[in-house]
DOVO-801644 format. One line per field, with one value per residue (C-alpha): x, y negated, z negated; residue in one letter; residue number from 1; chain. Coordinates in nm, 2 decimals, padded with zeros to 4 digits, always signed. Layout:
X = X  ...
Y = Y  ...
Z = Z  ...
kolvo = A  ...
fidren = NUM  ...
lumkol = A  ...
% end
This chain:
X = +02.86  +02.92  +03.12  +02.88  +02.92  +03.06  +02.81  +03.02  +03.00  +02.63  +02.69  +02.87  +02.69  +02.41  +02.58  +02.71  +02.37  +02.22  +02.47  +02.48  +02.92  +03.17  +03.31  +03.02  +02.94  +03.32  +03.28  +02.97  +03.11  +03.42  +03.63  +03.84  +03.74  +03.93  +03.84  +03.45  +03.50  +03.74  +03.47  +03.12  +03.42  +03.43  +03.08  +02.99  +03.28  +03.06  +02.71  +02.84  +02.66  +02.67  +02.52  +02.62  +02.63  +03.01  +03.07  +03.28  +02.98  +02.70  +02.69  +02.36  +02.25  +02.17  +01.77  +01.97  +02.14  +01.81  +01.64  +01.98  +01.96  +01.60  +01.70  +02.04  +01.85  +01.63  +01.90  +02.09  +01.74  +01.74  +02.05  +02.08  +01.68  +01.90  +02.13  +01.86  +01.68  +02.01  +02.09  +01.71  +01.73  +02.05  +01.83  +01.61  +01.22  +01.12  +00.84  +00.47  +00.32  -00.07  -00.22  -00.62  -00.74  -01.11  -01.26  -01.25  -00.87  -00.78  -00.89  -00.81  -00.44  -00.34  -00.41  -00.17  +00.08  +00.13  +00.16  +00.48  +00.56  +00.56  +00.75  +01.05  +01.09  +01.05  +01.07  +00.77  +00.40  +00.14  -00.21  -00.48  -00.82  -01.07  -01.29  -01.45  -01.45  -01.17  -00.97  -00.77  -00.42  -00.29  -00.60  -00.57  -00.22  -00.23  +00.16  -00.01  -00.37  -00.44  -00.71  -00.89  -01.05  -01.01  -00.84  -01.03  -00.77  -00.59  -00.25  -00.14  +00.16  +00.04  +00.17  -00.02  +00.11  -00.15  -00.50  -00.80  -01.08  -01.46  -01.66  -02.01  -02.10  -02.39  -02.49  -02.49  -02.86  -02.90  -02.67  -02.98  -03.09  -02.72  -02.61  -02.94  -02.85  -02.69  -02.65  -02.61  -02.93  -03.10  -02.97  -03.22  -03.45  -03.21  -03.21  -02.90  -02.73  -02.56  -02.29  -02.38  -02.03  -01.99  -02.10  -02.28  -02.40  -02.65  -02.54  -02.31  -02.13  -02.04  -01.81  -01.67  -01.40  -01.62  -01.61  -02.01  -02.13  -02.41  -02.55  -02.73  -02.97  -03.04  -03.27  -03.15  -03.39  -03.08  -02.81  -02.56  -02.25  -01.95  -01.81  -01.74  -02.13  -02.22  -02.03  -02.22  -02.54  -02.46  -02.27  -02.62  -02.85  -02.91  -02.86  -02.62  -02.36  -02.04  -01.72  -01.35  -01.14  -00.92  -01.25  -01.41  -01.13  -01.11  -01.48  -01.53  -01.27  -01.44  -01.77  -01.98  -01.95  -02.02  -01.93  -02.24  -02.13  -01.73  -01.75  -01.80  -01.62  -01.67  -01.42  -01.07  -00.94  -00.61  -00.44  -00.27  -00.05  -00.14  +00.11  +00.05  +00.25  +00.64  +00.99  +01.08  +00.91  +01.06  +01.21  +00.86  +00.66  +00.88  +00.93  +00.58  +00.51  +00.73  +00.59  +00.26  +00.36  +00.57  +00.27  +00.06  +00.22  +00.25
Y = +00.46  +00.09  +00.00  -00.15  -00.49  -00.71  -00.86  -01.21  -01.28  -01.26  -01.51  -01.71  -01.74  -01.83  -02.14  -02.27  -02.22  -02.40  -02.69  -02.77  -02.74  -02.48  -02.78  -02.85  -02.46  -02.40  -02.66  -02.52  -02.19  -02.27  -02.10  -02.28  -02.42  -02.16  -01.84  -01.94  -01.99  -01.67  -01.47  -01.59  -01.52  -01.17  -01.06  -01.23  -00.98  -00.71  -00.80  -00.83  -01.20  -01.57  -01.68  -02.05  -02.28  -02.53  -02.89  -03.12  -03.33  -03.05  -02.69  -02.54  -02.17  -02.00  -01.81  -01.51  -01.68  -01.83  -01.50  -01.32  -01.63  -01.51  -01.12  -01.30  -01.52  -01.17  -00.97  -01.17  -01.23  -00.85  -00.89  -01.11  -00.96  -00.67  -00.79  -01.00  -00.69  -00.49  -00.80  -00.82  -00.41  -00.52  -00.77  -00.67  -00.72  -01.02  -01.30  -01.27  -00.94  -00.95  -00.66  -00.55  -00.21  -00.04  -00.05  +00.28  +00.34  +00.02  +00.05  +00.43  +00.44  +00.11  -00.06  +00.19  +00.16  -00.23  -00.19  +00.02  -00.21  -00.50  -00.34  -00.23  -00.52  -00.88  -01.12  -01.00  -01.08  -00.91  -01.02  -00.73  -00.81  -00.54  -00.46  -00.17  -00.40  -00.42  -00.77  -00.94  -00.94  -01.20  -01.40  -01.40  -01.38  -01.05  -00.82  -00.50  -00.28  +00.03  +00.16  +00.52  +00.74  +00.77  +00.44  +00.25  +00.19  -00.10  -00.33  -00.29  -00.06  +00.24  +00.49  +00.83  +00.86  +01.13  +01.25  +01.31  +01.57  +01.45  +01.67  +01.70  +01.67  +01.63  +01.55  +01.84  +01.71  +01.88  +02.24  +02.51  +02.33  +02.38  +02.74  +02.84  +02.67  +02.91  +02.71  +02.38  +02.35  +02.39  +02.04  +01.84  +01.91  +01.81  +01.37  +01.21  +00.88  +00.73  +00.55  +00.27  +00.15  +00.45  +00.44  +00.79  +00.77  +01.01  +01.27  +01.56  +01.84  +02.12  +02.44  +02.76  +03.02  +03.18  +02.87  +02.84  +02.48  +02.28  +01.94  +01.80  +01.53  +01.36  +01.14  +00.90  +00.76  +00.51  +00.36  +00.14  -00.01  +00.03  +00.41  +00.39  +00.28  +00.54  +00.74  +00.60  +00.64  +01.03  +01.06  +00.91  +01.19  +01.03  +01.24  +01.46  +01.20  +01.27  +01.10  +01.13  +01.37  +01.11  +00.95  +01.22  +01.47  +01.34  +01.35  +01.72  +01.81  +01.61  +01.78  +01.49  +01.57  +01.93  +02.10  +02.16  +02.44  +02.43  +02.70  +02.46  +02.21  +01.83  +01.67  +01.52  +01.24  +01.05  +00.78  +00.45  +00.18  -00.05  -00.39  -00.69  -00.62  -00.69  -00.66  -00.57  -00.56  -00.75  -00.49  -00.59  -00.43  -00.16  -00.09  -00.09  +00.16  +00.37  +00.37  +00.48  +00.72  +00.91  +00.87  +01.04  +01.32  +01.40
Z = +02.74  +02.71  +02.45  +02.13  +02.15  +01.87  +01.65  +01.57  +01.94  +01.94  +01.63  +01.84  +02.12  +01.97  +01.77  +02.15  +02.28  +01.94  +01.89  +02.26  +02.27  +02.21  +01.96  +01.73  +01.70  +01.58  +01.37  +01.22  +01.28  +01.08  +01.34  +01.63  +01.92  +02.12  +01.95  +02.03  +02.36  +02.42  +02.22  +02.49  +02.75  +02.62  +02.58  +02.92  +03.10  +02.86  +02.98  +03.32  +03.35  +03.32  +03.05  +03.01  +03.31  +03.20  +03.34  +03.20  +03.16  +02.98  +02.85  +02.89  +02.94  +03.25  +03.26  +03.17  +02.88  +02.74  +02.74  +02.61  +02.33  +02.18  +02.15  +01.95  +01.70  +01.67  +01.63  +01.36  +01.16  +01.15  +01.03  +00.72  +00.61  +00.60  +00.36  +00.20  +00.16  +00.02  -00.22  -00.36  -00.47  -00.67  -00.84  -01.16  -01.11  -01.18  -01.16  -01.13  -00.99  -00.85  -00.81  -00.71  -00.79  -00.88  -01.16  -01.26  -01.15  -01.25  -01.64  -01.63  -01.48  -01.36  -01.70  -01.95  -01.66  -01.57  -02.00  -01.98  -01.67  -01.88  -02.18  -01.94  -01.76  -01.95  -01.71  -01.48  -01.56  -01.40  -01.33  -01.20  -01.06  -01.08  -00.79  -00.64  -00.30  -00.03  -00.14  +00.18  +00.04  +00.20  +00.18  -00.20  -00.24  -00.39  -00.37  -00.40  -00.38  -00.54  -00.36  -00.40  -00.16  +00.19  +00.37  +00.67  +00.96  +00.94  +01.00  +00.62  +00.49  +00.28  +00.06  -00.02  -00.39  -00.51  -00.49  -00.68  -00.73  -00.70  -00.98  -01.06  -01.41  -01.64  -01.99  -02.30  -02.34  -01.97  -02.06  -02.04  -01.75  -01.56  -01.67  -01.44  -01.12  -00.89  -00.55  -00.44  -00.28  -00.63  -00.79  -00.64  -00.90  -01.17  -01.23  -01.07  -01.08  -00.79  -00.72  -00.56  -00.50  -00.27  +00.14  +00.06  -00.27  -00.25  +00.03  -00.05  +00.05  -00.16  -00.02  -00.17  -00.20  +00.12  +00.33  +00.29  +00.32  +00.17  +00.22  -00.07  -00.06  -00.39  -00.55  -00.80  -01.07  -01.12  -00.92  -01.01  -00.87  -01.11  -01.15  -01.56  -01.56  -01.39  -01.62  -01.93  -01.78  -01.76  -02.07  -02.22  -02.04  -01.73  -01.51  -01.30  -01.12  -00.92  -01.03  -01.03  -01.23  -01.35  -01.55  -01.66  -01.77  -02.10  -02.11  -02.05  -02.27  -02.55  -02.46  -02.41  -02.01  -01.87  -01.53  -01.31  -01.04  -01.12  -00.87  -00.57  -00.47  -00.36  -00.07  -00.25  -00.25  -00.18  -00.43  -00.24  -00.27  -00.01  +00.07  +00.32  +00.62  +00.54  +00.59  +00.25  -00.08  -00.39  -00.67  -00.88  -00.64  -00.56  -00.96  -01.04  -00.76  -00.88  -01.27  -01.13  -00.85  -01.13  -01.40  -01.14  -01.03  -01.45
kolvo = M  Q  E  A  T  N  L  N  R  L  A  Y  F  A  A  V  V  D  A  G  S  F  T  R  A  A  E  Y  L  G  I  T  K  A  V  V  S  Q  Q  V  A  R  L  E  Q  E  V  G  T  T  L  L  M  R  T  T  R  R  L  Q  P  T  E  A  G  R  M  F  H  A  H  C  V  S  I  L  R  E  A  E  D  A  F  D  E  L  A  E  A  R  T  D  P  K  G  L  L  R  I  T  A  P  Y  D  Y  G  T  S  V  V  V  P  I  I  T  A  F  T  S  R  Y  P  D  C  R  V  E  L  S  L  S  D  K  S  V  D  L  I  A  D  N  M  D  L  A  I  R  V  G  W  L  A  D  S  S  L  Q  A  R  R  I  G  S  F  R  Q  L  L  V  G  P  P  Q  F  A  E  Q  I  A  L  L  R  D  P  T  E  L  S  A  L  P  F  V  A  N  N  A  L  R  E  P  L  E  W  T  F  T  N  E  D  R  E  I  R  T  V  Q  F  K  S  D  I  A  I  N  T  T  P  A  V  M  E  A  V  R  H  G  G  G  M  S  V  L  P  D  F  L  V  V  G  E  M  S  G  G  S  L  I  P  V  L  P  E  W  N  L  P  S  G  G  I  Y  T  V  Y  P  A  A  R  F  R  P  P  K  V  T  A  F  V  D  L  L  A  S  A  V  K  Q
fidren = 1  2  3  4  5  6  7  8  9  10  11  12  13  14  15  16  17  18  19  20  21  22  23  24  25  26  27  28  29  30  31  32  33  34  35  36  37  38  39  40  41  42  43  44  45  46  47  48  49  50  51  52  53  54  55  56  57  58  59  60  61  62  63  64  65  66  67  68  69  70  71  72  73  74  75  76  77  78  79  80  81  82  83  84  85  86  87  88  89  90  91  92  93  94  95  96  97  98  99  100  101  102  103  104  105  106  107  108  109  110  111  112  113  114  115  116  117  118  119  120  121  122  123  124  125  126  127  128  129  130  131  132  133  134  135  136  137  138  139  140  141  142  143  144  145  146  147  148  149  150  151  152  153  154  155  156  157  158  159  160  161  162  163  164  165  166  167  168  169  170  171  172  173  174  175  176  177  178  179  180  181  182  183  184  185  186  187  188  189  190  191  192  193  194  195  196  197  198  199  200  201  202  203  204  205  206  207  208  209  210  211  212  213  214  215  216  217  218  219  220  221  222  223  224  225  226  227  228  229  230  231  232  233  234  235  236  237  238  239  240  241  242  243  244  245  246  247  248  249  250  251  252  253  254  255  256  257  258  259  260  261  262  263  264  265  266  267  268  269  270  271  272  273  274  275  276  277  278  279  280  281  282  283  284  285  286  287  288  289  290  291  292  293  294  295  296  297  298
lumkol = A  A  A  A  A  A  A  A  A  A  A  A  A  A  A  A  A  A  A  A  A  A  A  A  A  A  A  A  A  A  A  A  A  A  A  A  A  A  A  A  A  A  A  A  A  A  A  A  A  A  A  A  A  A  A  A  A  A  A  A  A  A  A  A  A  A  A  A  A  A  A  A  A  A  A  A  A  A  A  A  A  A  A  A  A  A  A  A  A  A  A  A  A  A  A  A  A  A  A  A  A  A  A  A  A  A  A  A  A  A  A  A  A  A  A  A  A  A  A  A  A  A  A  A  A  A  A  A  A  A  A  A  A  A  A  A  A  A  A  A  A  A  A  A  A  A  A  A  A  A  A  A  A  A  A  A  A  A  A  A  A  A  A  A  A  A  A  A  A  A  A  A  A  A  A  A  A  A  A  A  A  A  A  A  A  A  A  A  A  A  A  A  A  A  A  A  A  A  A  A  A  A  A  A  A  A  A  A  A  A  A  A  A  A  A  A  A  A  A  A  A  A  A  A  A  A  A  A  A  A  A  A  A  A  A  A  A  A  A  A  A  A  A  A  A  A  A  A  A  A  A  A  A  A  A  A  A  A  A  A  A  A  A  A  A  A  A  A  A  A  A  A  A  A  A  A  A  A  A  A  A  A  A  A  A  A  A  A  A  A  A  A  A  A  A  A  A  A
% end
């Protein structure tokens, strides 16, 4: 196997091509012309190819030299980015962090994390944009998106930090009717509140421990386009609905919502942090995601 090439030689060669001469490259690098010439000559020996055409009047790269120079620039930029990333990792989080999240998860989970984050890192400010629609992170200059459910194929970078369960719940006023239910096929007899923030707000598939499957097509008297508002409609007796566990667990513990057919399960979803494509992320993003991920696990 060929011995690894000294990275400095790539830098010397790139500097010579960029400067157009050994003399100017040496001045830029702060070393002697003899060292630059010697290192470039060794590089040519290692690759077994002439990279530079030298005459008394001019110096220019060969065709192979031009191709190799482009790769050298890329390699050196990657190395510089790696050192920049390490340097940033050693700094404290600071600056403005812009986040987008769905209404329900953003209000119930993300907002408390933001308050803890700004308390821990006083040099940081946070702007949170709540929307149940997918925001274009690059166009809207967002550092981070929190997305809940199922991710569509995307060129963005994503990390799954947790999951949630979907629960069918109803108001206490329906307790007697709910107690009589034995199978999801009987659910269509009760009022239902549709969540129009979802792709399929009326069709739900249930499974049980015996791997039986029931698909139910609901009819809604009420349809609302935000999940917290759907929950309020259910609490006030509007009907049953499917809601995420992170939103309704407290309500169920307090008795303002009751479970419906808890032995039948609905599909679980994921909780994701989504980022614009980038070589590395600033400390403010990494610190916030670590704090959020820790809270989700707890």
